N, CA, C, O and the ligand as a Tripos MOL2 file, in Angstrom:
@<TRIPOS>MOLECULE
protein
  265   263    67     0     0
PROTEIN
NO_CHARGES

@<TRIPOS>ATOM
      1 N         153.1660  202.6490  -75.0030 N.3       1 MET1
      2 CA        152.1500  201.8440  -74.3100 C.3       1 MET1
      3 C         152.7270  200.5160  -73.8500 C.2       1 MET1
      4 O         152.4820  200.0580  -72.7350 O.2       1 MET1
      5 N         153.5040  199.9090  -74.7490 N.am      2 VAL2
      6 CA        154.1110  198.6230  -74.3860 C.3       2 VAL2
      7 C         155.1020  198.8030  -73.2260 C.2       2 VAL2
      8 O         155.1280  198.0050  -72.2890 O.2       2 VAL2
      9 N         155.9130  199.8610  -73.3060 N.am      3 SER3
     10 CA        156.8990  200.0660  -72.2510 C.3       3 SER3
     11 C         156.2270  200.4320  -70.9330 C.2       3 SER3
     12 O         156.7300  200.1120  -69.8560 O.2       3 SER3
     13 N         155.0740  201.1100  -71.0330 N.am      4 LYS4
     14 CA        154.3300  201.4530  -69.8230 C.3       4 LYS4
     15 C         153.8490  200.1730  -69.1290 C.2       4 LYS4
     16 O         153.9550  200.0280  -67.9120 O.2       4 LYS4
     17 N         153.3230  199.2610  -69.9320 N.am      5 LEU5
     18 CA        152.8730  197.9880  -69.3830 C.3       5 LEU5
     19 C         154.0530  197.2220  -68.7860 C.2       5 LEU5
     20 O         153.9380  196.6210  -67.7180 O.2       5 LEU5
     21 N         155.1770  197.2500  -69.4810 N.am      6 GLY6
     22 CA        156.3710  196.5510  -68.9970 C.3       6 GLY6
     23 C         156.8090  197.0520  -67.6380 C.2       6 GLY6
     24 O         157.1430  196.2660  -66.7510 O.2       6 GLY6
     25 N         156.8050  198.3710  -67.4780 N.am      7 SER7
     26 CA        157.2470  198.9020  -66.1850 C.3       7 SER7
     27 C         156.2170  198.6070  -65.1040 C.2       7 SER7
     28 O         156.5640  198.4320  -63.9360 O.2       7 SER7
     29 N         154.9490  198.5530  -65.5000 N.am      8 PHE8
     30 CA        153.9100  198.1810  -64.5360 C.3       8 PHE8
     31 C         154.1410  196.7510  -64.0480 C.2       8 PHE8
     32 O         154.0910  196.4740  -62.8490 O.2       8 PHE8
     33 N         154.3930  195.8520  -64.9950 N.am      9 LEU9
     34 CA        154.5950  194.4470  -64.6360 C.3       9 LEU9
     35 C         155.8390  194.2510  -63.7770 C.2       9 LEU9
     36 O         155.8310  193.4470  -62.8450 O.2       9 LEU9
     37 N         156.8930  194.9750  -64.0840 N.am     10 SER10
     38 CA        158.1020  194.8010  -63.2790 C.3      10 SER10
     39 C         157.8950  195.3620  -61.8680 C.2      10 SER10
     40 O         158.4710  194.8650  -60.9010 O.2      10 SER10
     41 N         157.0720  196.3930  -61.7700 N.am     11 LYS11
     42 CA        156.7520  196.9250  -60.4450 C.3      11 LYS11
     43 C         155.9790  195.8810  -59.6320 C.2      11 LYS11
     44 O         156.2710  195.6480  -58.4590 O.2      11 LYS11
     45 N         155.0030  195.2680  -60.2710 N.am     12 VAL12
     46 CA        154.2090  194.2420  -59.6040 C.3      12 VAL12
     47 C         155.1030  193.0700  -59.2060 C.2      12 VAL12
     48 O         154.9850  192.5400  -58.1010 O.2      12 VAL12
     49 N         155.9920  192.6710  -60.1050 N.am     13 GLY13
     50 CA        156.8970  191.5620  -59.8190 C.3      13 GLY13
     51 C         157.7850  191.8680  -58.6330 C.2      13 GLY13
     52 O         158.0020  191.0190  -57.7680 O.2      13 GLY13
     53 N         158.2860  193.0640  -58.5990 N.am     14 PHE14
     54 CA        159.1420  193.4650  -57.4890 C.3      14 PHE14
     55 C         158.3550  193.4390  -56.1880 C.2      14 PHE14
     56 O         158.8450  192.9920  -55.1510 O.2      14 PHE14
     57 N         157.1360  193.9230  -56.2700 N.am     15 HIS15
     58 CA        156.2600  193.9740  -55.1030 C.3      15 HIS15
     59 C         156.0580  192.5650  -54.5340 C.2      15 HIS15
     60 O         156.1830  192.3490  -53.3290 O.2      15 HIS15
     61 N         155.7470  191.6200  -55.4130 N.am     16 LEU16
     62 CA        155.5110  190.2540  -54.9680 C.3      16 LEU16
     63 C         156.7860  189.6480  -54.3890 C.2      16 LEU16
     64 O         156.7430  188.9430  -53.3810 O.2      16 LEU16
     65 N         157.8980  189.9210  -55.0200 N.am     17 GLU17
     66 CA        159.1560  189.3490  -54.5670 C.3      17 GLU17
     67 C         159.5460  189.9020  -53.1920 C.2      17 GLU17
     68 O         160.1260  189.1990  -52.3650 O.2      17 GLU17
     69 N         159.2200  191.1520  -52.9720 N.am     18 ALA18
     70 CA        159.6150  191.7980  -51.7270 C.3      18 ALA18
     71 C         158.8070  191.2910  -50.5340 C.2      18 ALA18
     72 O         159.2410  191.4140  -49.3890 O.2      18 ALA18
     73 N         157.6460  190.7290  -50.8000 N.am     19 ARG19
     74 CA        156.7910  190.3520  -49.6810 C.3      19 ARG19
     75 C         156.6550  188.8570  -49.4420 C.2      19 ARG19
     76 O         155.8690  188.6180  -48.5250 O.2      19 ARG19
     77 N         157.1300  187.9130  -49.9390 N.am     20 GLY20
     78 CA        156.9070  186.5350  -49.5260 C.3      20 GLY20
     79 C         155.4960  186.0300  -49.7530 C.2      20 GLY20
     80 O         154.6440  186.8660  -50.0550 O.2      20 GLY20
     81 N         155.1540  184.7560  -49.6420 N.am     21 PRO21
     82 CA        156.0780  183.7570  -49.1310 C.3      21 PRO21
     83 C         157.2980  183.5520  -50.0400 C.2      21 PRO21
     84 O         157.2650  183.8110  -51.2430 O.2      21 PRO21
     85 N         158.3410  183.0890  -49.4230 N.am     22 GLU22
     86 CA        159.5910  182.8810  -50.1400 C.3      22 GLU22
     87 C         159.6300  181.4750  -50.7100 C.2      22 GLU22
     88 O         158.9480  180.5710  -50.2260 O.2      22 GLU22
     89 N         160.4430  181.3040  -51.7510 N.am     23 LEU23
     90 CA        160.5770  179.9960  -52.3570 C.3      23 LEU23
     91 C         161.8690  179.3310  -51.8740 C.2      23 LEU23
     92 O         162.9520  179.9140  -51.9300 O.2      23 LEU23
     93 N         161.7180  178.1150  -51.4090 N.am     24 ASP24
     94 CA        162.8930  177.3020  -51.0870 C.3      24 ASP24
     95 C         163.4590  176.8330  -52.4200 C.2      24 ASP24
     96 O         162.8660  175.9810  -53.0830 O.2      24 ASP24
     97 N         164.6040  177.3850  -52.8160 N.am     25 ILE25
     98 CA        165.1020  177.0800  -54.1570 C.3      25 ILE25
     99 C         165.7640  175.7120  -54.2360 C.2      25 ILE25
    100 O         166.1650  175.2880  -55.3200 O.2      25 ILE25
    101 N         165.8860  175.0210  -53.1270 N.am     26 VAL26
    102 CA        166.4470  173.6670  -53.1660 C.3      26 VAL26
    103 C         165.3540  172.6590  -53.5230 C.2      26 VAL26
    104 O         165.5290  171.8590  -54.4420 O.2      26 VAL26
    105 N         164.2350  172.6900  -52.8060 N.am     27 CYS27
    106 CA        163.1800  171.7100  -53.0750 C.3      27 CYS27
    107 C         161.9870  172.3170  -53.7980 C.2      27 CYS27
    108 O         161.1310  171.5840  -54.2930 O.2      27 CYS27
    109 N         161.9130  173.6490  -53.8680 N.am     28 GLY28
    110 CA        160.8670  174.2890  -54.6490 C.3      28 GLY28
    111 C         159.5890  174.6340  -53.8970 C.2      28 GLY28
    112 O         158.6630  175.1870  -54.4880 O.2      28 GLY28
    113 N         159.5190  174.3210  -52.6170 N.am     29 MET29
    114 CA        158.2950  174.6600  -51.9070 C.3      29 MET29
    115 C         158.3170  176.0670  -51.3280 C.2      29 MET29
    116 O         159.3790  176.6620  -51.1410 O.2      29 MET29
    117 N         157.1210  176.5900  -51.0480 N.am     30 GLU30
    118 CA        157.0350  177.9190  -50.4660 C.3      30 GLU30
    119 C         157.2820  177.8360  -48.9730 C.2      30 GLU30
    120 O         156.7860  176.9320  -48.3010 O.2      30 GLU30
    121 N         158.0460  178.7770  -48.4610 N.am     31 VAL31
    122 CA        158.3380  178.7960  -47.0320 C.3      31 VAL31
    123 C         158.0680  180.1910  -46.4810 C.2      31 VAL31
    124 O         158.1760  181.1860  -47.1980 O.2      31 VAL31
    125 N         157.7230  180.2480  -45.2290 N.am     32 SER32
    126 CA        157.4970  181.5350  -44.5840 C.3      32 SER32
    127 C         158.8140  182.2870  -44.4620 C.2      32 SER32
    128 O         159.8620  181.6890  -44.2160 O.2      32 SER32
    129 N         158.7530  183.5920  -44.6340 N.am     33 ASN33
    130 CA        159.9980  184.3550  -44.4730 C.3      33 ASN33
    131 C         160.3250  184.5770  -42.9990 C.2      33 ASN33
    132 O         161.2500  185.3170  -42.6620 O.2      33 ASN33
    133 N         159.5580  183.9290  -42.1260 N.am     34 LYS34
    134 CA        159.8850  183.9820  -40.6990 C.3      34 LYS34
    135 C         160.6320  182.7270  -40.2510 C.2      34 LYS34
    136 O         160.9140  182.5570  -39.0650 O.2      34 LYS34
    137 N         160.9460  181.8590  -41.1930 N.am     35 THR35
    138 CA        161.6430  180.6250  -40.8430 C.3      35 THR35
    139 C         163.0460  180.9100  -40.3010 C.2      35 THR35
    140 O         163.6530  181.9370  -40.6050 O.2      35 THR35
    141 N         163.5330  179.9870  -39.5040 N.am     36 ASN36
    142 CA        164.9050  180.1280  -38.9900 C.3      36 ASN36
    143 C         165.9280  179.5990  -39.9750 C.2      36 ASN36
    144 O         167.1240  179.8560  -39.8380 O.2      36 ASN36
    145 N         165.4530  178.8590  -40.9690 N.am     37 TYR37
    146 CA        166.3730  178.2990  -41.9560 C.3      37 TYR37
    147 C         166.5850  179.3040  -43.0750 C.2      37 TYR37
    148 O         165.8850  179.2850  -44.0870 O.2      37 TYR37
    149 N         167.5450  180.1670  -42.8820 N.am     38 LYS38
    150 CA        167.8270  181.1450  -43.9220 C.3      38 LYS38
    151 C         169.3200  181.4050  -44.0080 C.2      38 LYS38
    152 O         170.0600  181.2590  -43.0360 O.2      38 LYS38
    153 N         169.7380  181.7970  -45.2120 N.am     39 VAL39
    154 CA        171.1510  182.0410  -45.4640 C.3      39 VAL39
    155 C         171.2720  183.3360  -46.2380 C.2      39 VAL39
    156 O         170.5350  183.5720  -47.1960 O.2      39 VAL39
    157 N         172.2020  184.1700  -45.8180 N.am     40 LYS40
    158 CA        172.4640  185.3650  -46.6030 C.3      40 LYS40
    159 C         173.5940  185.0590  -47.5710 C.2      40 LYS40
    160 O         174.6650  184.6030  -47.1710 O.2      40 LYS40
    161 N         173.3480  185.3120  -48.8340 N.am     41 TYR41
    162 CA        174.3430  185.0210  -49.8520 C.3      41 TYR41
    163 C         174.2840  186.1000  -50.9170 C.2      41 TYR41
    164 O         173.2160  186.3580  -51.4710 O.2      41 TYR41
    165 N         175.4200  186.7430  -51.2170 N.am     42 LYS42
    166 CA        175.4850  187.8220  -52.2000 C.3      42 LYS42
    167 C         174.3980  188.8700  -51.9950 C.2      42 LYS42
    168 O         173.6740  189.2170  -52.9280 O.2      42 LYS42
    169 N         174.2910  189.3710  -50.7680 N.am     43 ASN43
    170 CA        173.3350  190.4300  -50.4370 C.3      43 ASN43
    171 C         171.8780  190.0590  -50.6190 C.2      43 ASN43
    172 O         171.0170  190.9340  -50.7110 O.2      43 ASN43
    173 N         171.5970  188.7690  -50.6720 N.am     44 ARG44
    174 CA        170.2100  188.3270  -50.7380 C.3      44 ARG44
    175 C         170.0090  187.3130  -49.6480 C.2      44 ARG44
    176 O         170.9380  186.5900  -49.2890 O.2      44 ARG44
    177 N         168.8000  187.2470  -49.1130 N.am     45 ILE45
    178 CA        168.5230  186.2200  -48.1170 C.3      45 ILE45
    179 C         167.6940  185.1210  -48.7610 C.2      45 ILE45
    180 O         166.6780  185.3880  -49.4030 O.2      45 ILE45
    181 N         168.1370  183.8890  -48.5820 N.am     46 TYR46
    182 CA        167.4310  182.7340  -49.1130 C.3      46 TYR46
    183 C         166.8210  181.9580  -47.9610 C.2      46 TYR46
    184 O         167.4420  181.7680  -46.9160 O.2      46 TYR46
    185 N         165.5920  181.5160  -48.1740 N.am     47 PHE47
    186 CA        164.8480  180.8260  -47.1130 C.3      47 PHE47
    187 C         164.6580  179.3630  -47.4690 C.2      47 PHE47
    188 O         164.5080  179.0110  -48.6390 O.2      47 PHE47
    189 N         164.6650  178.5200  -46.4550 N.am     48 PHE48
    190 CA        164.5510  177.0730  -46.6790 C.3      48 PHE48
    191 C         163.5450  176.4490  -45.7300 C.2      48 PHE48
    192 O         163.2340  177.0020  -44.6750 O.2      48 PHE48
    193 N         163.0350  175.2740  -46.1290 N.am     49 CYS49
    194 CA        162.0050  174.6060  -45.3330 C.3      49 CYS49
    195 C         162.6270  173.8070  -44.1930 C.2      49 CYS49
    196 O         161.9560  173.5120  -43.2040 O.2      49 CYS49
    197 N         163.8980  173.4570  -44.3250 N.am     50 SER50
    198 CA        164.5130  172.5860  -43.3250 C.3      50 SER50
    199 C         166.0250  172.8010  -43.2990 C.2      50 SER50
    200 O         166.6020  173.4430  -44.1760 O.2      50 SER50
    201 N         166.6340  172.2450  -42.2730 N.am     51 ASP51
    202 CA        168.0790  172.3270  -42.1570 C.3      51 ASP51
    203 C         168.7520  171.5990  -43.3200 C.2      51 ASP51
    204 O         169.8200  171.9990  -43.7840 O.2      51 ASP51
    205 N         168.1080  170.5210  -43.7830 N.am     52 GLY52
    206 CA        168.6470  169.7550  -44.9080 C.3      52 GLY52
    207 C         168.7930  170.6020  -46.1590 C.2      52 GLY52
    208 O         169.8500  170.6190  -46.7900 O.2      52 GLY52
    209 N         167.7110  171.3130  -46.5200 N.am     53 CYS53
    210 CA        167.7490  172.1570  -47.7190 C.3      53 CYS53
    211 C         168.7630  173.2790  -47.5420 C.2      53 CYS53
    212 O         169.4690  173.6400  -48.4840 O.2      53 CYS53
    213 N         168.8320  173.8230  -46.3430 N.am     54 LYS54
    214 CA        169.7700  174.9030  -46.0580 C.3      54 LYS54
    215 C         171.2040  174.4140  -46.2760 C.2      54 LYS54
    216 O         172.0100  175.1140  -46.8890 O.2      54 LYS54
    217 N         171.5230  173.2240  -45.7800 N.am     55 SER55
    218 CA        172.8880  172.7070  -45.9490 C.3      55 SER55
    219 C         173.2030  172.4280  -47.4060 C.2      55 SER55
    220 O         174.3200  172.6740  -47.8630 O.2      55 SER55
    221 N         172.2150  171.9110  -48.1450 N.am     56 HIS56
    222 CA        172.4430  171.6710  -49.5790 C.3      56 HIS56
    223 C         172.8310  172.9780  -50.2640 C.2      56 HIS56
    224 O         173.7640  173.0210  -51.0660 O.2      56 HIS56
    225 N         172.1030  174.0350  -49.9380 N.am     57 PHE57
    226 CA        172.3750  175.3320  -50.5470 C.3      57 PHE57
    227 C         173.7670  175.8250  -50.1610 C.2      57 PHE57
    228 O         174.5160  176.3180  -51.0050 O.2      57 PHE57
    229 N         174.1030  175.6900  -48.8950 N.am     58 GLU58
    230 CA        175.3950  176.1850  -48.4130 C.3      58 GLU58
    231 C         176.5670  175.4410  -49.0480 C.2      58 GLU58
    232 O         177.6460  176.0010  -49.2420 O.2      58 GLU58
    233 N         176.3340  174.1740  -49.3660 N.am     59 MET59
    234 CA        177.4090  173.3870  -49.9960 C.3      59 MET59
    235 C         177.7130  173.8520  -51.4110 C.2      59 MET59
    236 O         178.8630  173.8310  -51.8490 O.2      59 MET59
    237 N         176.6650  174.2760  -52.1290 N.am     60 ASP60
    238 CA        176.8620  174.6680  -53.5230 C.3      60 ASP60
    239 C         175.8170  175.6950  -53.9640 C.2      60 ASP60
    240 O         174.9530  175.3860  -54.7850 O.2      60 ASP60
    241 N         175.8910  176.9090  -53.4260 N.am     61 PRO61
    242 CA        174.8810  177.9360  -53.6970 C.3      61 PRO61
    243 C         174.6710  178.2230  -55.1720 C.2      61 PRO61
    244 O         173.5350  178.3860  -55.6190 O.2      61 PRO61
    245 N         175.7550  178.2850  -55.9320 N.am     62 GLU62
    246 CA        175.6790  178.6530  -57.3430 C.3      62 GLU62
    247 C         174.8120  177.6770  -58.1390 C.2      62 GLU62
    248 O         174.1440  178.0550  -59.1010 O.2      62 GLU62
    249 N         174.8400  176.4250  -57.7170 N.am     63 LYS63
    250 CA        174.0580  175.4030  -58.4000 C.3      63 LYS63
    251 C         172.5670  175.7180  -58.3450 C.2      63 LYS63
    252 O         171.8330  175.4640  -59.3010 O.2      63 LYS63
    253 N         172.1260  176.2730  -57.2170 N.am     64 TYR64
    254 CA        170.7040  176.5310  -57.0550 C.3      64 TYR64
    255 C         170.2810  177.8900  -57.5790 C.2      64 TYR64
    256 O         169.1310  178.0770  -57.9770 O.2      64 TYR64
    257 N         171.2030  178.8370  -57.5810 N.am     65 ILE65
    258 CA        170.8810  180.1640  -58.0660 C.3      65 ILE65
    259 C         170.7930  180.1920  -59.5880 C.2      65 ILE65
    260 O         169.9620  180.8940  -60.1640 O.2      65 ILE65
    261 N         171.6490  179.4280  -60.2150 N.am     66 ALA66
    262 CA        171.7150  179.4180  -61.6850 C.3      66 ALA66
    263 C         170.4130  178.9570  -62.3430 C.2      66 ALA66
    264 O         170.3280  178.9000  -63.5700 O.2      66 ALA66
    265 ZN        163.1510  172.5100  -48.8270 Zn       67 ZN67
@<TRIPOS>BOND
     1     1     2 1
     2     2     3 1
     3     3     4 2
     4     3     5 am
     5     5     6 1
     6     6     7 1
     7     7     8 2
     8     7     9 am
     9     9    10 1
    10    10    11 1
    11    11    12 2
    12    11    13 am
    13    13    14 1
    14    14    15 1
    15    15    16 2
    16    15    17 am
    17    17    18 1
    18    18    19 1
    19    19    20 2
    20    19    21 am
    21    21    22 1
    22    22    23 1
    23    23    24 2
    24    23    25 am
    25    25    26 1
    26    26    27 1
    27    27    28 2
    28    27    29 am
    29    29    30 1
    30    30    31 1
    31    31    32 2
    32    31    33 am
    33    33    34 1
    34    34    35 1
    35    35    36 2
    36    35    37 am
    37    37    38 1
    38    38    39 1
    39    39    40 2
    40    39    41 am
    41    41    42 1
    42    42    43 1
    43    43    44 2
    44    43    45 am
    45    45    46 1
    46    46    47 1
    47    47    48 2
    48    47    49 am
    49    49    50 1
    50    50    51 1
    51    51    52 2
    52    51    53 am
    53    53    54 1
    54    54    55 1
    55    55    56 2
    56    55    57 am
    57    57    58 1
    58    58    59 1
    59    59    60 2
    60    59    61 am
    61    61    62 1
    62    62    63 1
    63    63    64 2
    64    63    65 am
    65    65    66 1
    66    66    67 1
    67    67    68 2
    68    67    69 am
    69    69    70 1
    70    70    71 1
    71    71    72 2
    72    71    73 am
    73    73    74 1
    74    74    75 1
    75    75    76 2
    76    75    77 am
    77    77    78 1
    78    78    79 1
    79    79    80 2
    80    79    81 am
    81    81    82 1
    82    82    83 1
    83    83    84 2
    84    83    85 am
    85    85    86 1
    86    86    87 1
    87    87    88 2
    88    87    89 am
    89    89    90 1
    90    90    91 1
    91    91    92 2
    92    91    93 am
    93    93    94 1
    94    94    95 1
    95    95    96 2
    96    95    97 am
    97    97    98 1
    98    98    99 1
    99    99   100 2
   100    99   101 am
   101   101   102 1
   102   102   103 1
   103   103   104 2
   104   103   105 am
   105   105   106 1
   106   106   107 1
   107   107   108 2
   108   107   109 am
   109   109   110 1
   110   110   111 1
   111   111   112 2
   112   111   113 am
   113   113   114 1
   114   114   115 1
   115   115   116 2
   116   115   117 am
   117   117   118 1
   118   118   119 1
   119   119   120 2
   120   119   121 am
   121   121   122 1
   122   122   123 1
   123   123   124 2
   124   123   125 am
   125   125   126 1
   126   126   127 1
   127   127   128 2
   128   127   129 am
   129   129   130 1
   130   130   131 1
   131   131   132 2
   132   131   133 am
   133   133   134 1
   134   134   135 1
   135   135   136 2
   136   135   137 am
   137   137   138 1
   138   138   139 1
   139   139   140 2
   140   139   141 am
   141   141   142 1
   142   142   143 1
   143   143   144 2
   144   143   145 am
   145   145   146 1
   146   146   147 1
   147   147   148 2
   148   147   149 am
   149   149   150 1
   150   150   151 1
   151   151   152 2
   152   151   153 am
   153   153   154 1
   154   154   155 1
   155   155   156 2
   156   155   157 am
   157   157   158 1
   158   158   159 1
   159   159   160 2
   160   159   161 am
   161   161   162 1
   162   162   163 1
   163   163   164 2
   164   163   165 am
   165   165   166 1
   166   166   167 1
   167   167   168 2
   168   167   169 am
   169   169   170 1
   170   170   171 1
   171   171   172 2
   172   171   173 am
   173   173   174 1
   174   174   175 1
   175   175   176 2
   176   175   177 am
   177   177   178 1
   178   178   179 1
   179   179   180 2
   180   179   181 am
   181   181   182 1
   182   182   183 1
   183   183   184 2
   184   183   185 am
   185   185   186 1
   186   186   187 1
   187   187   188 2
   188   187   189 am
   189   189   190 1
   190   190   191 1
   191   191   192 2
   192   191   193 am
   193   193   194 1
   194   194   195 1
   195   195   196 2
   196   195   197 am
   197   197   198 1
   198   198   199 1
   199   199   200 2
   200   199   201 am
   201   201   202 1
   202   202   203 1
   203   203   204 2
   204   203   205 am
   205   205   206 1
   206   206   207 1
   207   207   208 2
   208   207   209 am
   209   209   210 1
   210   210   211 1
   211   211   212 2
   212   211   213 am
   213   213   214 1
   214   214   215 1
   215   215   216 2
   216   215   217 am
   217   217   218 1
   218   218   219 1
   219   219   220 2
   220   219   221 am
   221   221   222 1
   222   222   223 1
   223   223   224 2
   224   223   225 am
   225   225   226 1
   226   226   227 1
   227   227   228 2
   228   227   229 am
   229   229   230 1
   230   230   231 1
   231   231   232 2
   232   231   233 am
   233   233   234 1
   234   234   235 1
   235   235   236 2
   236   235   237 am
   237   237   238 1
   238   238   239 1
   239   239   240 2
   240   239   241 am
   241   241   242 1
   242   242   243 1
   243   243   244 2
   244   243   245 am
   245   245   246 1
   246   246   247 1
   247   247   248 2
   248   247   249 am
   249   249   250 1
   250   250   251 1
   251   251   252 2
   252   251   253 am
   253   253   254 1
   254   254   255 1
   255   255   256 2
   256   255   257 am
   257   257   258 1
   258   258   259 1
   259   259   260 2
   260   259   261 am
   261   261   262 1
   262   262   263 1
   263   263   264 2
@<TRIPOS>SUBSTRUCTURE
     1 MET1         2 RESIDUE 1 A MET
     2 VAL2         6 RESIDUE 1 A VAL
     3 SER3        10 RESIDUE 1 A SER
     4 LYS4        14 RESIDUE 1 A LYS
     5 LEU5        18 RESIDUE 1 A LEU
     6 GLY6        22 RESIDUE 1 A GLY
     7 SER7        26 RESIDUE 1 A SER
     8 PHE8        30 RESIDUE 1 A PHE
     9 LEU9        34 RESIDUE 1 A LEU
    10 SER10       38 RESIDUE 1 A SER
    11 LYS11       42 RESIDUE 1 A LYS
    12 VAL12       46 RESIDUE 1 A VAL
    13 GLY13       50 RESIDUE 1 A GLY
    14 PHE14       54 RESIDUE 1 A PHE
    15 HIS15       58 RESIDUE 1 A HIS
    16 LEU16       62 RESIDUE 1 A LEU
    17 GLU17       66 RESIDUE 1 A GLU
    18 ALA18       70 RESIDUE 1 A ALA
    19 ARG19       74 RESIDUE 1 A ARG
    20 GLY20       78 RESIDUE 1 A GLY
    21 PRO21       82 RESIDUE 1 A PRO
    22 GLU22       86 RESIDUE 1 A GLU
    23 LEU23       90 RESIDUE 1 A LEU
    24 ASP24       94 RESIDUE 1 A ASP
    25 ILE25       98 RESIDUE 1 A ILE
    26 VAL26      102 RESIDUE 1 A VAL
    27 CYS27      106 RESIDUE 1 A CYS
    28 GLY28      110 RESIDUE 1 A GLY
    29 MET29      114 RESIDUE 1 A MET
    30 GLU30      118 RESIDUE 1 A GLU
    31 VAL31      122 RESIDUE 1 A VAL
    32 SER32      126 RESIDUE 1 A SER
    33 ASN33      130 RESIDUE 1 A ASN
    34 LYS34      134 RESIDUE 1 A LYS
    35 THR35      138 RESIDUE 1 A THR
    36 ASN36      142 RESIDUE 1 A ASN
    37 TYR37      146 RESIDUE 1 A TYR
    38 LYS38      150 RESIDUE 1 A LYS
    39 VAL39      154 RESIDUE 1 A VAL
    40 LYS40      158 RESIDUE 1 A LYS
    41 TYR41      162 RESIDUE 1 A TYR
    42 LYS42      166 RESIDUE 1 A LYS
    43 ASN43      170 RESIDUE 1 A ASN
    44 ARG44      174 RESIDUE 1 A ARG
    45 ILE45      178 RESIDUE 1 A ILE
    46 TYR46      182 RESIDUE 1 A TYR
    47 PHE47      186 RESIDUE 1 A PHE
    48 PHE48      190 RESIDUE 1 A PHE
    49 CYS49      194 RESIDUE 1 A CYS
    50 SER50      198 RESIDUE 1 A SER
    51 ASP51      202 RESIDUE 1 A ASP
    52 GLY52      206 RESIDUE 1 A GLY
    53 CYS53      210 RESIDUE 1 A CYS
    54 LYS54      214 RESIDUE 1 A LYS
    55 SER55      218 RESIDUE 1 A SER
    56 HIS56      222 RESIDUE 1 A HIS
    57 PHE57      226 RESIDUE 1 A PHE
    58 GLU58      230 RESIDUE 1 A GLU
    59 MET59      234 RESIDUE 1 A MET
    60 ASP60      238 RESIDUE 1 A ASP
    61 PRO61      242 RESIDUE 1 A PRO
    62 GLU62      246 RESIDUE 1 A GLU
    63 LYS63      250 RESIDUE 1 A LYS
    64 TYR64      254 RESIDUE 1 A TYR
    65 ILE65      258 RESIDUE 1 A ILE
    66 ALA66      262 RESIDUE 1 A ALA
    67 ZN67       265 GROUP 0 **** ****
């Protein structure tokens, strides 16, 4: 029963993650996944609210992913 609930929750989590809005991991705000400020890094696309946040991420991606 517990594992059933766990797999249900991970399915829901995946569902939410797959559909946006996306989180700007530099400043923490939600951004539309239609924004032009995005970077592909390690097979994932990261979205940003502005060119500033995008450049911060590009300078040191690992800092924000960790
Ligand atoms: Zn931002």
